C-alpha positions in Angstrom: 107.3 86.3 56.1 108.5 87.2 59.4 106.0 89.7 61.4 107.1 93.7 61.3 107.9 94.7 65.0 106.2 97.6 66.0 107.1 100.0 69.0 104.7 102.2 70.7 106.1 105.3 71.8 104.1 107.4 74.8 104.9 109.7 77.3 102.9 113.1 78.6 103.7 116.3 76.8 107.1 117.5 76.9 108.3 114.0 78.3 111.2 114.0 75.4 109.4 111.6 73.2 110.4 113.6 70.1 113.9 114.1 71.2 114.5 110.2 71.4 112.6 109.8 68.2 114.9 112.2 66.4 117.9 110.3 67.9 116.5 107.2 66.2 115.9 108.5 62.9 119.3 110.2 62.7 121.3 107.7 64.0 123.3 105.8 61.8 122.3 102.0 62.9 121.7 100.6 60.0 117.8 99.8 60.7 115.1 100.9 58.3 112.6 102.2 60.4 109.1 103.4 59.5 108.0 106.3 62.0 104.2 107.0 62.4 103.8 110.3 63.9 100.3 110.8 65.7 101.2 114.3 67.2 99.7 117.3 65.8 101.6 119.4 68.3 104.1 122.0 68.0 107.0 119.6 67.9 106.8 117.5 65.0 110.2 115.7 63.9 110.7 118.0 61.1 107.8 120.6 60.8 109.2 121.7 57.4 109.3 118.0 56.0 106.1 117.1 57.3 103.8 120.1 56.4 101.6 119.0 53.9 98.0 118.7 53.0 98.1 115.6 51.4 96.8 112.4 53.2 99.7 110.1 52.8 102.7 111.8 53.6 106.0 109.6 53.6 109.2 111.3 53.8 112.3 108.9 53.2 115.0 110.2 55.7 118.7 110.3 55.1 119.9 107.2 57.2 116.9 105.4 55.3 114.5 105.6 57.8 110.9 106.8 56.5 108.7 108.8 58.4 105.0 109.5 58.1 102.4 111.6 59.9 98.7 110.3 60.2 96.0 112.1 58.8 93.8 109.4 59.4 93.1 106.0 61.1 96.1 104.1 62.5 94.8 101.1 60.9 94.8 102.6 57.3 98.1 103.9 57.8 99.6 100.6 59.0 97.8 98.7 56.1 99.2 101.5 53.7 102.7 101.0 54.8 102.3 97.3 54.8 101.0 97.4 51.2 103.8 99.8 49.7 106.2 97.7 51.4 105.1 94.3 49.5 105.1 96.4 46.2 108.8 97.4 46.9 107.6 101.3 47.0 109.1 101.7 50.4 111.6 99.6 52.4 111.5 99.4 56.1 112.2 96.5 59.0 110.0 97.9 61.7 107.7 100.9 62.9 108.1 103.3 65.8 104.6 104.8 66.6 104.6 108.0 68.4 101.5 108.9 70.1 100.2 112.0 71.4 100.9 113.3 74.8 97.4 113.1 76.1 96.7 109.6 74.4 95.6 106.5 76.3 98.0 103.9 74.5 95.3 101.1 75.2 93.3 101.8 71.8 96.7 101.8 69.9 97.7 98.6 71.0 94.2 97.1 70.5 94.8 98.0 66.8 97.3 95.0 66.3 94.8 92.9 68.1 91.7 93.4 66.6 92.3 93.7 62.8 93.2 90.2 61.3 95.2 92.1 58.6 97.3 93.9 61.0 97.8 91.3 63.4 99.0 88.9 60.5 101.7 91.8 59.3 102.7 93.5 62.4 103.8 92.1 66.0 103.6 94.8 69.0 107.5 94.8 70.3 106.9 96.9 73.5 105.2 100.1 74.8 107.9 102.8 75.9 106.7 105.1 78.3 108.7 108.5 78.9 108.3 110.1 82.0 109.5 113.3 82.9 111.2 113.6 86.0 110.9 117.1 86.7 107.3 117.5 86.1 106.0 113.7 86.7 104.9 113.6 90.2 102.3 116.6 89.5 101.3 115.4 86.0 100.7 112.0 87.9 98.7 113.8 90.5 96.5 115.7 88.1 96.2 113.4 84.8 95.2 110.2 84.4 96.4 110.0 81.0 99.6 110.1 82.7 99.2 107.3 84.9 97.4 105.5 82.2 100.8 105.8 80.3 102.8 104.2 83.1 100.3 101.4 83.6 100.8 100.3 80.0 104.6 100.7 79.9 106.9 97.7 79.3 109.7 100.2 79.5 109.9 103.4 81.6 112.2 106.1 80.5 113.1 108.4 83.1 114.1 112.0 81.1 115.1 115.1 83.0 116.6 113.5 85.9 119.5 116.1 85.8 116.7 118.8 86.9 115.7 116.9 90.1 117.5 115.6 93.2 118.2 112.1 94.1 115.7 111.9 96.9 113.0 113.2 94.4 114.2 110.8 91.7 113.8 108.0 94.1 110.3 108.9 95.3 109.1 109.0 91.9 110.7 105.6 91.1 109.2 104.0 94.0 106.1 105.6 93.1 106.1 104.4 89.4 107.2 100.8 90.3 103.7 100.7 92.7 101.9 101.6 89.6 103.6 99.4 87.2 105.8 96.5 88.7 106.8 94.9 85.7 108.3 97.6 83.5 112.2 98.3 84.1 112.6 101.8 84.8 116.3 103.9 83.5 117.1 107.3 83.2 117.9 108.8 79.8 119.9 112.1 79.2 118.4 114.1 76.1 117.3 111.0 74.4 120.6 109.6 74.6 119.8 105.9 74.8 121.2 102.9 72.9 119.3 102.0 69.9 119.4 98.5 71.6 117.6 99.4 74.3 114.8 101.0 72.6 113.9 98.1 69.8 113.4 94.3 70.0 112.6 94.6 74.0 109.9 91.7 73.2 108.2 93.6 76.1 105.0 92.6 75.2 105.2 89.1 73.6 103.8 86.4 75.7 106.7 84.4 76.8 107.2 82.3 79.8 109.3 84.9 81.7 107.0 87.0 83.7 109.2 90.4 84.3 108.4 91.9 88.0 111.1 93.8 89.8 112.5 91.2 91.9 112.7 93.4 95.1 109.0 93.9 94.7 108.1 90.6 95.3 110.8 89.2 98.0 109.6 85.9 99.4 109.4 85.9 103.1 108.3 82.2 103.3 106.2 79.5 101.2 102.8 78.3 102.1 100.7 76.1 99.7 98.0 78.6 98.8 97.8 81.5 96.7 98.7 84.9 98.2 98.9 88.4 97.0 101.2 91.2 97.1 99.9 94.4 97.7 100.5 97.9 96.0 100.8 99.6 99.2 103.6 97.7 100.6 107.2 96.3 100.2 107.0 93.1 100.9 104.5 90.0 100.8 101.8 89.2 103.7 100.6 85.6 103.1 97.1 84.8 103.8 96.5 81.1 105.1 92.9 80.7 104.1 92.5 83.0 101.4 94.7 85.8 99.7 95.0 88.8 100.9 96.7 92.2 100.9 98.9 93.7 103.5 98.7 97.5 103.9 101.8 99.2 105.1 102.6 102.8 104.8 106.0 104.1 103.5 106.3 107.8 105.0 107.8 108.9 101.5 104.9 107.8 99.2 101.8 107.1 101.2 100.4 110.7 100.2 100.2 109.4 96.7 96.9 107.3 96.3 96.9 106.7 92.6 94.1 105.2 91.0 96.2 103.5 88.4 97.7 100.4 90.9 99.2 97.1 90.6 99.0 94.0 92.4 100.7 90.4 92.0 98.9 87.1 92.7 100.7 83.9 93.5 99.3 80.4 93.9 100.9 76.9 94.4 98.0 74.8 93.4 96.8 74.6 89.9 94.1 76.0 88.1 90.9 74.6 86.9 90.8 75.9 83.4 87.0 76.0 82.6 86.4 77.9 85.8 89.7 80.1 85.3 88.2 80.9 81.8 84.7 81.6 82.8 86.0 83.9 85.5 88.7 86.2 83.6 86.1 86.2 80.8 83.3 87.8 83.2 86.0 90.1 84.9 87.3 91.6 81.8 83.6 92.1 80.5 83.0 94.2 83.4 86.2 95.8 84.2 88.0 95.6 80.9 88.0 99.2 80.3 89.9 99.8 83.7 92.1 97.3 83.3 95.2 98.5 81.4 97.7 95.6 81.2 97.5 92.0 83.0 100.0 89.3 82.3 100.6 85.8 83.6 102.5 82.2 83.8 100.1 79.7 85.3 100.1 76.2 86.5 97.1 74.7 84.8 95.4 71.0 85.4 96.0 68.8 82.7 98.8 70.3 80.8 102.5 69.6 81.6 103.3 73.2 80.0 103.0 76.6 81.3 100.2 78.5 80.2 101.0 82.2 79.5 98.2 84.6 79.2 98.0 88.5 78.5 95.6 91.2 77.9 95.0 95.1 77.3 91.7 96.2 78.3 88.7 93.6 77.2 91.5 91.9 74.7 93.0 88.4 76.1 95.1 85.8 74.8 96.9 82.8 76.0 99.5 80.6 74.6 101.2 77.2 75.7 104.7 78.0 76.9 107.9 75.5 77.5 107.2 72.3 79.7 107.5 73.1 83.6 111.3 71.8 84.2 112.0 68.9 86.5 112.1 70.1 89.9 110.9 73.4 89.1 108.1 74.4 91.5 105.0 74.9 89.9 103.5 78.4 90.8 100.9 80.7 88.9 101.9 84.1 88.7 99.8 87.1 87.8 100.0 90.6 87.5 97.3 92.9 87.1 97.8 96.7 86.5 94.4 99.0 86.2 92.4 101.5 87.5 90.7 101.0 90.9 90.6 97.6 90.2 88.2 95.5 92.8 91.4 93.4 94.5 89.5 91.7 96.7 86.7 90.6 94.0 89.8 89.5 91.8 91.5 87.7 94.4 88.2 85.8 96.0 87.4 84.8 92.4 91.0 83.3 91.5 90.9 81.6 94.9 87.5 79.8 93.6 89.2 78.8 90.0 92.1 76.8 92.0 91.7 72.7 92.0 90.9 71.8 95.4 
């Protein structure tokens, strides 16, 4: 039986999650979606339907979707829905989890890794973060939860762009890309977004295509060594003996020194698998809570196939990908998104894991 895809919808208070969800739930798209609401604010999808004291409240919507509010643990809710589905009591093809506006999506994502029963039933499709263009700069300045939500995203939807100028919009997009270069960003108006752009994004899957904004990683030249793209700069600087970051200021964003930052590491030499596993294990052990998302396509000594790895906080997984194509450049590429990560320690450690 194939796994049930799960979409995690996050975003700061007032960013438009409920508007987007209402659209998903009311559109006649022919998909049966179970929505799990983890929100106890004013804006429940349909407060009258959902106002109940009962612990398990599952409501069938007119277009075949079902909706349930969480009165307890997410894990129990997921197990309950799966059990009811197996018994034929409810019918759904996928789930969407709306997190509270102040939530860190990390623990929600981790639920899908940590519990065997959940992992054997569900598969995270993607984490979608809604960002309110009008209030985002202030929220990102003041609230770490808002910055974390950006760091976790596989896809960012920008709402309320009609309320800001083009310059303000570009500044915000620039800032978001420096925090998270691997999430595509697109503007949405009043939650009007084609259902195909919300579901089946496969943003979370381990796959051989590491999506990083192409302009963010413009190649200037190639050297046979590791190099890094620093979060402060619009281009690469290549170190000849070791990887290092380039610090250059862009006048329109240098005043935002966000604690959620990303950096990309690339190396042309292969990794030594044992050394890399030991190093990443140690790093995750120490810095795991501050590591939001990390992902890579790796060239490993001893295999003709790409090795794909990714993680959320302390949980890390890897998979064998397709074979390196004939003539394809065997280059490892990794992206780390986290809170005040020690970039120099990571870079030095990764360099030491390369085969001489």
